[in-house]
N, CA, C and O of each residue as an XYZ file, in Angstrom:
708
protein
N       0.822     -1.190      0.000
C       0.000      0.000      0.000
C       0.869      1.259      0.000
O       0.499      2.284     -0.574
N       1.998      1.166      0.636
C       2.905      2.291      0.755
C       3.444      2.725     -0.607
O       3.698      3.909     -0.829
N       3.617      1.763     -1.521
C       4.155      2.061     -2.851
C       3.044      2.249     -3.890
O       3.315      2.658     -5.019
N       1.846      1.964     -3.528
C       0.729      2.039     -4.476
C       0.433      3.483     -4.899
O       0.178      3.740     -6.075
N       0.464      4.414     -3.962
C       0.142      5.809     -4.285
C       1.185      6.409     -5.237
O       0.797      7.011     -6.238
N       2.499      6.271     -4.967
C       3.476      6.806     -5.933
C       3.370      6.143     -7.309
O       3.543      6.804     -8.333
N       3.087      4.840     -7.332
C       2.933      4.150     -8.617
C       1.695      4.645     -9.366
O       1.719      4.797    -10.587
N       0.632      4.891     -8.634
C      -0.588      5.427     -9.238
C      -0.338      6.830     -9.811
O      -0.772      7.126    -10.925
N       0.352      7.688     -9.062
C       0.684      9.036     -9.542
C       1.568      8.946    -10.783
O       1.345      9.673    -11.751
N       2.554      8.076    -10.768
C       3.433      7.877    -11.928
C       2.635      7.401    -13.137
O       2.871      7.861    -14.255
N       1.710      6.500    -12.926
C       0.869      6.010    -14.023
C       0.024      7.111    -14.639
O      -0.099      7.193    -15.861
N      -0.556      7.956    -13.801
C      -1.374      9.067    -14.294
C      -0.507     10.044    -15.088
O      -0.907     10.500    -16.159
N       0.671     10.365    -14.572
C       1.582     11.268    -15.290
C       1.998     10.688    -16.641
O       2.020     11.407    -17.640
N       2.321      9.425    -16.679
C       2.689      8.775    -17.945
C       1.538      8.817    -18.943
O       1.756      9.022    -20.137
N       0.328      8.625    -18.463
C      -0.841      8.691    -19.356
C      -0.982     10.090    -19.947
O      -1.232     10.225    -21.145
N      -0.826     11.139    -19.129
C      -0.910     12.522    -19.633
C       0.187     12.800    -20.656
O      -0.072     13.405    -21.697
N       1.411     12.359    -20.363
C       2.521     12.590    -21.289
C       2.308     11.855    -22.605
O       2.608     12.389    -23.673
N       1.794     10.638    -22.533
C       1.547      9.859    -23.747
C       0.502     10.537    -24.626
O       0.683     10.642    -25.839
N      -0.577     10.992    -24.027
C      -1.622     11.692    -24.782
C      -1.061     12.984    -25.366
O      -1.331     13.308    -26.522
N      -0.287     13.720    -24.581
C       0.293     14.985    -25.042
C       1.258     14.796    -26.190
O       1.300     15.629    -27.096
N       2.035     13.728    -26.181
C       3.002     13.484    -27.245
C       2.338     13.050    -28.545
O       2.919     13.224    -29.617
N       1.151     12.495    -28.475
C       0.454     12.046    -29.674
C      -0.268     13.175    -30.391
O      -0.664     13.015    -31.546
N      -0.448     14.315    -29.732
C      -1.148     15.449    -30.333
C      -0.223     16.158    -31.304
O       0.971     16.311    -31.044
N      -0.771     16.580    -32.403
C      -0.027     17.318    -33.414
C       0.131     18.760    -32.929
O      -0.874     19.441    -32.722
N       1.380     19.251    -32.739
C       1.558     20.608    -32.223
C       1.081     21.688    -33.195
O       0.894     22.835    -32.789
N       0.880     21.342    -34.477
C       0.386     22.318    -35.446
C      -1.115     22.547    -35.312
O      -1.653     23.494    -35.886
N      -1.794     21.684    -34.558
C      -3.237     21.819    -34.374
C      -3.526     22.641    -33.122
O      -4.163     22.171    -32.179
N      -3.044     23.867    -33.140
C      -3.282     24.755    -32.014
C      -4.662     25.373    -32.159
O      -4.962     25.981    -33.186
N      -5.495     25.228    -31.160
C      -6.827     25.822    -31.271
C      -6.724     27.343    -31.275
O      -5.890     27.920    -30.577
N      -7.560     27.970    -32.048
C      -7.577     29.428    -32.092
C      -8.909     29.922    -31.559
O      -9.961     29.483    -32.022
N      -8.880     30.831    -30.590
C     -10.137     31.388    -30.086
C     -10.814     32.301    -31.111
O     -11.942     32.743    -30.894
N     -10.131     32.587    -32.231
C     -10.689     33.486    -33.241
C     -11.651     32.797    -34.210
O     -12.420     33.473    -34.893
N     -11.620     31.466    -34.281
C     -12.457     30.755    -35.249
C     -13.929     31.122    -35.025
O     -14.461     30.992    -33.923
N     -14.569     31.585    -36.109
C     -15.974     31.978    -36.050
C     -16.206     33.402    -35.588
O     -17.344     33.872    -35.571
N     -15.141     34.097    -35.213
C     -15.263     35.475    -34.745
C     -14.693     36.429    -35.794
O     -13.933     36.009    -36.666
N     -15.057     37.705    -35.713
C     -14.486     38.670    -36.660
C     -12.962     38.705    -36.558
O     -12.401     38.632    -35.465
N     -12.309     38.816    -37.700
C     -10.850     38.916    -37.720
C     -10.426     40.174    -36.985
O     -11.114     41.193    -37.041
N      -9.297     40.107    -36.298
C      -8.816     41.317    -35.615
C      -8.635     42.465    -36.614
O      -8.156     42.268    -37.731
N      -9.023     43.649    -36.190
C      -8.863     44.823    -37.039
C      -7.378     45.143    -37.176
O      -6.623     45.077    -36.206
N      -6.977     45.486    -38.387
C      -5.598     45.894    -38.599
C      -5.547     46.991    -39.648
O      -6.400     47.079    -40.531
N      -4.535     47.815    -39.527
C      -4.226     48.842    -40.513
C      -2.711     48.914    -40.544
O      -2.088     49.480    -39.646
N      -2.123     48.340    -41.579
C      -0.673     48.195    -41.654
C      -0.125     48.851    -42.912
O      -0.814     48.924    -43.930
N       1.118     49.331    -42.844
C       1.723     49.907    -44.043
C       1.943     48.850    -45.121
O       2.222     47.687    -44.831
N       1.810     49.282    -46.355
C       2.038     48.404    -47.499
C       3.516     48.462    -47.849
O       4.094     49.543    -47.954
N       4.120     47.302    -48.030
C       5.514     47.240    -48.482
C       5.537     47.527    -49.970
O       4.856     46.857    -50.746
N       6.306     48.507    -50.364
C       6.424     48.848    -51.785
C       7.445     47.919    -52.422
O       8.648     48.089    -52.226
N       6.982     46.954    -53.172
C       7.866     46.045    -53.886
C       7.333     45.853    -55.288
O       6.177     45.451    -55.424
N       8.079     46.108    -56.324
C       9.443     46.638    -56.255
C       9.453     48.061    -55.732
O       8.401     48.673    -55.554
N      10.636     48.580    -55.489
C      10.789     49.906    -54.889
C      10.111     50.956    -55.760
O      10.334     51.024    -56.969
N       9.280     51.771    -55.120
C       8.630     52.884    -55.821
C       8.864     54.150    -55.023
O       9.260     54.102    -53.859
N       8.615     55.280    -55.658
C       8.770     56.562    -54.975
C       7.533     56.928    -54.171
O       7.552     57.878    -53.389
N       6.469     56.181    -54.362
C       5.216     56.488    -53.665
C       5.372     56.257    -52.171
O       6.026     55.306    -51.740
N       4.773     57.125    -51.398
C       4.789     56.962    -49.946
C       3.981     55.719    -49.589
O       2.939     55.465    -50.192
N       4.455     54.939    -48.611
C       3.712     53.727    -48.257
C       2.347     54.067    -47.687
O       2.234     54.871    -46.762
N       1.321     53.459    -48.235
C      -0.005     53.669    -47.695
C      -0.343     52.514    -46.770
O       0.391     51.528    -46.702
N      -1.436     52.636    -46.071
C      -1.851     51.580    -45.151
C      -3.101     50.911    -45.686
O      -3.937     51.545    -46.330
N      -3.216     49.632    -45.411
C      -4.414     48.868    -45.745
C      -4.885     48.145    -44.497
O      -4.099     47.821    -43.607
N      -6.179     47.901    -44.455
C      -6.752     47.182    -43.328
C      -7.834     46.231    -43.788
O      -8.014     46.006    -44.985
N      -8.553     45.675    -42.829
C      -9.601     44.684    -43.098
C     -10.641     45.173    -44.099
O     -11.096     44.407    -44.948
N     -11.017     46.438    -44.004
C     -12.110     46.969    -44.831
C     -11.836     46.797    -46.322
O     -12.769     46.605    -47.102
N     -10.568     46.864    -46.727
C     -10.226     46.746    -48.147
C     -10.471     45.340    -48.698
O     -10.527     45.153    -49.914
N     -10.615     44.370    -47.825
C     -10.777     42.992    -48.277
C     -12.181     42.445    -48.030
O     -12.449     41.277    -48.313
N     -13.061     43.264    -47.515
C     -14.419     42.831    -47.172
C     -15.185     42.408    -48.424
O     -14.993     42.960    -49.507
N     -16.041     41.431    -48.249
C     -16.923     41.007    -49.333
C     -16.467     39.785    -50.086
O     -17.231     39.223    -50.871
N     -15.221     39.352    -49.864
C     -14.748     38.112    -50.489
C     -13.734     37.463    -49.550
O     -13.055     38.155    -48.791
N     -13.633     36.149    -49.601
C     -12.683     35.482    -48.706
C     -11.242     35.795    -49.107
O     -10.950     36.070    -50.271
N     -10.358     35.746    -48.125
C      -8.934     35.960    -48.386
C      -8.098     35.224    -47.350
O      -8.568     34.905    -46.258
N      -6.857     34.963    -47.716
C      -5.910     34.340    -46.806
C      -4.985     35.406    -46.258
O      -4.538     36.283    -46.996
N      -4.696     35.338    -44.974
C      -3.690     36.179    -44.345
C      -2.548     35.254    -43.960
O      -2.713     34.349    -43.143
N      -1.374     35.496    -44.567
C      -0.203     34.659    -44.325
C       0.876     35.475    -43.631
O       1.459     36.382    -44.224
N       1.142     35.145    -42.360
C       2.239     35.773    -41.629
C       3.521     35.046    -42.015
O       3.610     33.825    -41.892
N       4.516     35.804    -42.484
C       5.772     35.220    -42.943
C       6.922     36.165    -42.612
O       6.701     37.297    -42.182
N       8.151     35.692    -42.817
C       9.346     36.525    -42.642
C      10.487     35.930    -43.448
O      10.511     34.730    -43.720
N      11.427     36.776    -43.823
C      12.572     36.313    -44.609
C      13.465     35.380    -43.797
O      14.152     34.536    -44.372
N      13.468     35.514    -42.492
C      14.323     34.714    -41.620
C      13.690     33.371    -41.227
O      14.284     32.606    -40.467
N      12.508     33.088    -41.734
C      11.729     31.913    -41.327
C      12.002     30.716    -42.245
O      11.793     30.795    -43.456
N      12.467     29.615    -41.661
C      12.755     28.406    -42.452
C      11.479     27.795    -43.030
O      11.475     27.373    -44.187
N      10.408     27.739    -42.261
C       9.143     27.187    -42.749
C       8.557     28.007    -43.893
O       7.872     27.475    -44.767
N       8.835     29.304    -43.874
C       8.351     30.180    -44.950
C       9.027     29.847    -46.272
O       8.411     29.948    -47.333
N      10.288     29.451    -46.208
C      11.002     29.019    -47.413
C      10.373     27.762    -47.988
O      10.302     27.592    -49.205
N       9.915     26.881    -47.102
C       9.293     25.625    -47.532
C       7.956     25.886    -48.224
O       7.678     25.285    -49.261
N       7.129     26.764    -47.672
C       5.795     26.990    -48.223
C       5.772     27.943    -49.419
O       4.796     27.965    -50.169
N       6.823     28.720    -49.604
C       6.810     29.772    -50.625
C       6.518     29.267    -52.047
O       5.719     29.896    -52.740
N       7.116     28.181    -52.510
C       6.779     27.709    -53.866
C       5.285     27.392    -54.024
O       4.705     27.654    -55.078
N       4.668     26.833    -52.986
C       3.237     26.551    -53.086
C       2.425     27.845    -53.094
O       1.426     27.940    -53.807
N       2.835     28.831    -52.321
C       2.134     30.116    -52.332
C       2.223     30.766    -53.715
O       1.271     31.406    -54.162
N       3.357     30.605    -54.388
C       3.488     31.128    -55.758
C       2.485     30.429    -56.679
O       1.843     31.076    -57.506
N       2.353     29.119    -56.534
C       1.385     28.352    -57.329
C      -0.038     28.795    -57.018
O      -0.843     28.995    -57.927
N      -0.341     28.946    -55.752
C      -1.674     29.366    -55.318
C      -2.015     30.744    -55.884
O      -3.143     30.976    -56.319
N      -1.048     31.652    -55.880
C      -1.275     32.995    -56.419
C      -1.548     32.936    -57.920
O      -2.406     33.661    -58.423
N      -0.828     32.082    -58.632
C      -1.042     31.957    -60.081
C      -2.427     31.395    -60.396
O      -3.031     31.755    -61.406
N      -2.928     30.514    -59.534
C      -4.256     29.932    -59.741
C      -5.348     30.977    -59.531
O      -6.417     30.881    -60.134
N      -5.095     31.963    -58.692
C      -6.043     33.052    -58.471
C      -7.327     32.654    -57.764
O      -8.331     33.359    -57.872
N      -7.318     31.545    -57.048
C      -8.531     31.075    -56.373
C      -8.920     31.952    -55.181
O     -10.096     32.041    -54.828
N      -7.934     32.594    -54.568
C      -8.186     33.397    -53.370
C      -7.113     34.477    -53.273
O      -5.971     34.269    -53.684
N      -7.490     35.632    -52.726
C      -6.520     36.706    -52.501
C      -5.591     36.301    -51.367
O      -6.041     35.833    -50.321
N      -4.315     36.480    -51.577
C      -3.307     36.113    -50.588
C      -2.672     37.394    -50.050
O      -1.906     38.057    -50.749
N      -2.997     37.733    -48.805
C      -2.464     38.918    -48.146
C      -1.279     38.470    -47.296
O      -1.441     37.688    -46.359
N      -0.101     38.963    -47.622
C       1.089     38.632    -46.848
C       1.325     39.671    -45.776
O       1.246     40.871    -46.037
N       1.614     39.217    -44.573
C       2.003     40.136    -43.505
C       3.422     39.774    -43.097
O       3.675     38.742    -42.476
N       4.345     40.666    -43.472
C       5.759     40.487    -43.162
C       5.955     40.774    -41.677
O       5.761     41.901    -41.219
N       6.339     39.748    -40.939
C       6.340     39.778    -39.477
C       7.735     40.046    -38.927
O       8.646     39.232    -39.081
N       7.889     41.214    -38.275
C       9.133     41.564    -37.574
C      10.368     41.371    -38.462
O      11.310     40.672    -38.087
N      10.350     41.988    -39.623
C      11.392     41.774    -40.620
C      11.953     43.114    -41.086
O      11.230     44.110    -41.130
N      13.212     43.141    -41.427
C      13.834     44.348    -41.965
C      13.428     44.524    -43.423
O      13.304     43.547    -44.161
N      13.222     45.768    -43.833
C      12.791     46.079    -45.190
C      13.763     45.523    -46.237
O      13.333     44.951    -47.239
N      15.061     45.688    -46.008
C      16.054     45.202    -46.970
C      15.999     43.679    -47.091
O      16.150     43.136    -48.185
N      15.783     42.997    -45.977
C      15.696     41.532    -46.002
C      14.455     41.071    -46.759
O      14.505     40.096    -47.509
N      13.336     41.782    -46.560
C      12.108     41.456    -47.290
C      12.330     41.611    -48.790
O      11.958     40.732    -49.567
N      12.932     42.719    -49.200
C      13.176     42.969    -50.627
C      14.068     41.902    -51.242
O      13.807     41.430    -52.348
N      15.111     41.527    -50.531
C      16.027     40.492    -51.026
C      15.292     39.153    -51.150
O      15.467     38.436    -52.135
N      14.483     38.825    -50.163
C      13.694     37.590    -50.137
C      12.771     37.514    -51.360
O      12.737     36.502    -52.060
N      12.026     38.593    -51.603
C      11.069     38.623    -52.705
C      11.772     38.640    -54.062
O      11.304     38.007    -55.008
N      12.876     39.349    -54.161
C      13.619     39.400    -55.417
C      14.138     38.016    -55.797
O      14.181     37.669    -56.978
N      14.527     37.237    -54.814
C      15.068     35.902    -55.075
C      13.986     34.854    -55.319
O      14.211     33.909    -56.075
N      12.812     35.000    -54.694
C      11.798     33.944    -54.720
C      10.521     34.302    -55.470
O       9.762     33.412    -55.856
N      10.273     35.588    -55.682
C       9.024     36.014    -56.297
C       8.034     36.463    -55.243
O       8.200     36.196    -54.053
N       6.987     37.162    -55.709
C       5.998     37.729    -54.799
C       4.609     37.137    -55.075
O       3.982     37.477    -56.078
N       4.125     36.254    -54.191
C       2.787     35.703    -54.374
C       1.681     36.564    -53.754
O       0.497     36.282    -53.939
N       2.064     37.601    -53.027
C       1.110     38.359    -52.217
C       0.516     39.550    -52.961
O       1.170     40.187    -53.787
N      -0.743     39.828    -52.640
C      -1.424     40.997    -53.197
C      -2.312     41.589    -52.121
O      -3.511     41.308    -52.126
N      -1.829     42.345    -51.251
C      -0.552     43.035    -51.117
C       0.316     42.396    -50.035
O      -0.031     41.362    -49.463
N       1.464     43.046    -49.768
C       2.307     42.699    -48.619
C       2.169     43.839    -47.620
O       2.401     45.003    -47.947
N       1.792     43.486    -46.407
C       1.691     44.465    -45.326
C       2.835     44.221    -44.350
O       3.349     43.107    -44.255
N       3.228     45.249    -43.636
C       4.392     45.155    -42.755
C       3.958     45.262    -41.295
O       3.334     46.244    -40.893
N       4.296     44.240    -40.508
C       4.009     44.210    -39.070
C       5.344     44.228    -38.332
O       5.759     43.228    -37.746
N       6.000     45.371    -38.372
C       7.350     45.488    -37.834
C       7.404     45.255    -36.328
O       8.333     44.614    -35.836
N       6.419     45.768    -35.590
C       6.439     45.613    -34.135
C       5.706     44.367    -33.650
O       5.732     44.068    -32.456
N       5.054     43.634    -34.553
C       4.399     42.382    -34.182
C       3.022     42.529    -33.556
O       2.458     41.539    -33.090
N       2.464     43.731    -33.532
C       1.159     43.934    -32.883
C       0.025     43.192    -33.599
O      -0.843     42.609    -32.949
N       0.031     43.214    -34.919
C      -1.008     42.478    -35.653
C      -0.876     40.980    -35.379
O      -1.877     40.280    -35.223
N       0.354     40.500    -35.321
C       0.583     39.095    -34.996
C       0.038     38.734    -33.626
O      -0.547     37.666    -33.446
N       0.227     39.613    -32.670
C      -0.313     39.388    -31.319
C      -1.832     39.341    -31.366
O      -2.451     38.474    -30.749
N      -2.431     40.277    -32.099
C      -3.894     40.316    -32.197
C      -4.458     39.041    -32.822
O      -5.531     38.577    -32.436
N      -3.731     38.481    -33.784
C      -4.160     37.246    -34.431
C      -3.778     36.006    -33.621
O      -4.214     34.902    -33.947
N      -2.982     36.171    -32.586
C      -2.563     35.032    -31.771
C      -1.484     34.207    -32.441
O      -1.436     32.989    -32.263
N      -0.616     34.852    -33.209
C       0.451     34.139    -33.918
C       1.485     33.660    -32.905
O       1.993     34.436    -32.096
N       1.787     32.350    -32.969
C       2.799     31.746    -32.106
C       4.168     31.867    -32.744
O       5.174     32.023    -32.051
N       4.205     31.796    -34.058
C       5.441     31.863    -34.825
C       5.090     31.738    -36.294
O       4.025     31.231    -36.646
N       5.976     32.195    -37.137
C       5.697     32.155    -38.573
C       6.248     30.865    -39.172
O       7.231     30.328    -38.661
N       5.649     30.365    -40.226
C       4.464     30.868    -40.906
C       3.166     30.400    -40.241
O       3.076     29.299    -39.696
N       2.184     31.270    -40.309
C       0.821     30.939    -39.916
C      -0.111     31.572    -40.935
O       0.116     32.697    -41.381
N      -1.157     30.849    -41.299
C      -2.081     31.305    -42.326
C      -3.508     31.231    -41.809
O      -3.910     30.232    -41.212
N      -4.273     32.295    -42.042
C      -5.657     32.393    -41.609
C      -6.547     32.549    -42.829
O      -6.219     33.298    -43.750
N      -7.667     31.846    -42.840
C      -8.686     32.038    -43.866
C      -9.757     32.935    -43.274
O     -10.378     32.605    -42.263
N      -9.962     34.077    -43.922
C     -10.978     35.029    -43.500
C     -12.119     34.963    -44.506
O     -11.888     35.083    -45.710
N     -13.337     34.776    -44.033
C     -14.502     34.674    -44.908
C     -14.939     36.025    -45.430
O     -14.476     37.063    -44.960
N     -15.823     36.007    -46.394
C     -16.338     37.238    -46.998
C     -17.017     38.135    -45.958
O     -17.082     39.353    -46.123
N     -17.519     37.519    -44.894
C     -18.167     38.294    -43.827
C     -17.168     38.829    -42.793
O     -17.562     39.466    -41.817
N     -15.873     38.567    -43.013
C     -14.843     39.075    -42.112
C     -14.532     38.194    -40.929
O     -13.750     38.574    -40.058
N     -15.137     37.011    -40.886
C     -14.897     36.096    -39.765
C     -13.747     35.135    -40.090
O     -13.543     34.752    -41.242
N     -13.007     34.757    -39.046
C     -11.917     33.794    -39.198
C     -12.537     32.405    -39.341
O     -13.264     31.941    -38.463
N     -12.235     31.752    -40.463
C     -12.784     30.428    -40.722
C     -11.821     29.302    -40.354
O     -12.245     28.221    -39.945
N     -10.512     29.566    -40.503
C      -9.527     28.514    -40.221
C      -8.165     29.129    -39.947
O      -7.829     30.191    -40.471
N      -7.384     28.441    -39.110
C      -6.002     28.832    -38.828
C      -5.104     27.637    -39.101
O      -5.374     26.526    -38.646
N      -4.040     27.874    -39.844
C      -3.068     26.819    -40.134
C      -1.715     27.259    -39.597
O      -1.225     28.335    -39.940
N      -1.113     26.428    -38.756
C       0.197     26.704    -38.191
C       1.231     25.892    -38.962
O       1.055     24.694    -39.182
N       2.303     26.552    -39.368
C       3.368     25.879    -40.110
C       3.233     26.145    -41.599
O       2.362     26.887    -42.051
N       4.129     25.510    -42.343
C       4.156     25.706    -43.793
C       2.865     25.192    -44.429
O       2.436     24.068    -44.172
N       2.260     26.032    -45.258
C       1.042     25.651    -45.974
C       1.425     24.732    -47.131
O       2.295     25.063    -47.936
N       0.777     23.591    -47.207
C       1.047     22.610    -48.260
C      -0.197     22.450    -49.126
O      -1.293     22.829    -48.713
N      -0.033     21.887    -50.334
C      -1.216     21.636    -51.162
C      -2.237     20.744    -50.461
O      -3.443     20.951    -50.588
N      -1.748     19.756    -49.725
C      -2.656     18.834    -49.020
C      -3.455     19.567    -47.955
O      -4.664     19.369    -47.831
N      -2.775     20.418    -47.183
C      -3.467     21.163    -46.130
C      -4.476     22.138    -46.741
O      -5.571     22.313    -46.206
N      -4.114     22.766    -47.851
C      -5.041     23.699    -48.493
C      -6.271     22.964    -48.998
O      -7.395     23.415    -48.775
N      -6.076     21.839    -49.676
C      -7.198     21.063    -50.225
C      -8.109     20.538    -49.114
O      -9.333     20.553    -49.244
N      -7.502     20.077    -48.027
C      -8.261     19.454    -46.939
C      -8.958     20.493    -46.050
O     -10.117     20.305    -45.680
N      -8.262     21.589    -45.705
C      -8.762     22.499    -44.681
C      -9.289     23.839    -45.184
O     -10.193     24.415    -44.580
N      -8.739     24.332    -46.270
C      -9.112     25.671    -46.751
C     -10.143     25.616    -47.872
O     -11.143     26.333    -47.836
N      -9.903     24.777    -48.851
C     -10.764     24.756    -50.047
C     -12.234     24.511    -49.721
O     -13.096     25.198    -50.269
N     -12.554     23.545    -48.839
C     -13.979     23.346    -48.520
C     -14.620     24.580    -47.869
O     -15.813     24.825    -48.046
N     -13.832     25.351    -47.123
C     -14.374     26.517    -46.443
C     -14.492     27.740    -47.352
O     -15.237     28.671    -47.045
N     -13.770     27.743    -48.455
C     -13.837     28.896    -49.363
C     -15.243     29.103    -49.895
O     -15.703     30.238    -50.017
N     -15.934     28.003    -50.215
C     -17.323     28.117    -50.692
C     -18.264     28.497    -49.560
O     -19.227     29.236    -49.761
N     -17.973     27.979    -48.351
C     -18.851     28.245    -47.213
C     -18.675     29.660    -46.679
O     -19.609     30.252    -46.139
N     -17.439     30.205    -46.841
C     -17.172     31.515    -46.272
C     -17.351     32.639    -47.254
O     -17.106     33.796    -46.911
N     -17.771     32.341    -48.468
C     -17.905     33.410    -49.456
C     -19.330     33.832    -49.647
O     -19.608     34.725    -50.448
């Protein structure tokens, strides 16, 4: 009996650890699902370089049709992995892809886009990370599907793949438009 209680506690702890290890860390629940997307107004990155002063864009400019918000950065390894698929997705034109450059230097962003291409229409700059905080971003890349009504329909953590888009985003595009 003296050893039964410690063994029981150890068994319970092992059960919790086993369940925790089997969960996919990319399946982070988002409290935003079904709620209006956080309001944002961010400067537009001028790429290629233009003389025009950077203007700001926010949620209102995208109202009325679904769009993807992709938080990315030039320093992000996962962003390098997903970038070729984002280029393909942009060419298909199925959905507007809004890029939010997260905590990145302007020169690094320009070099990144010059080397890889620009799938975004437009690229917004979140230099201080406030928009990322509002969206609950844990780390880049993270992609959100916003419905035509402005509500968050889905959150994807990690590099966006064709399989993830087909399985999780595509069915919601018709429902959220």
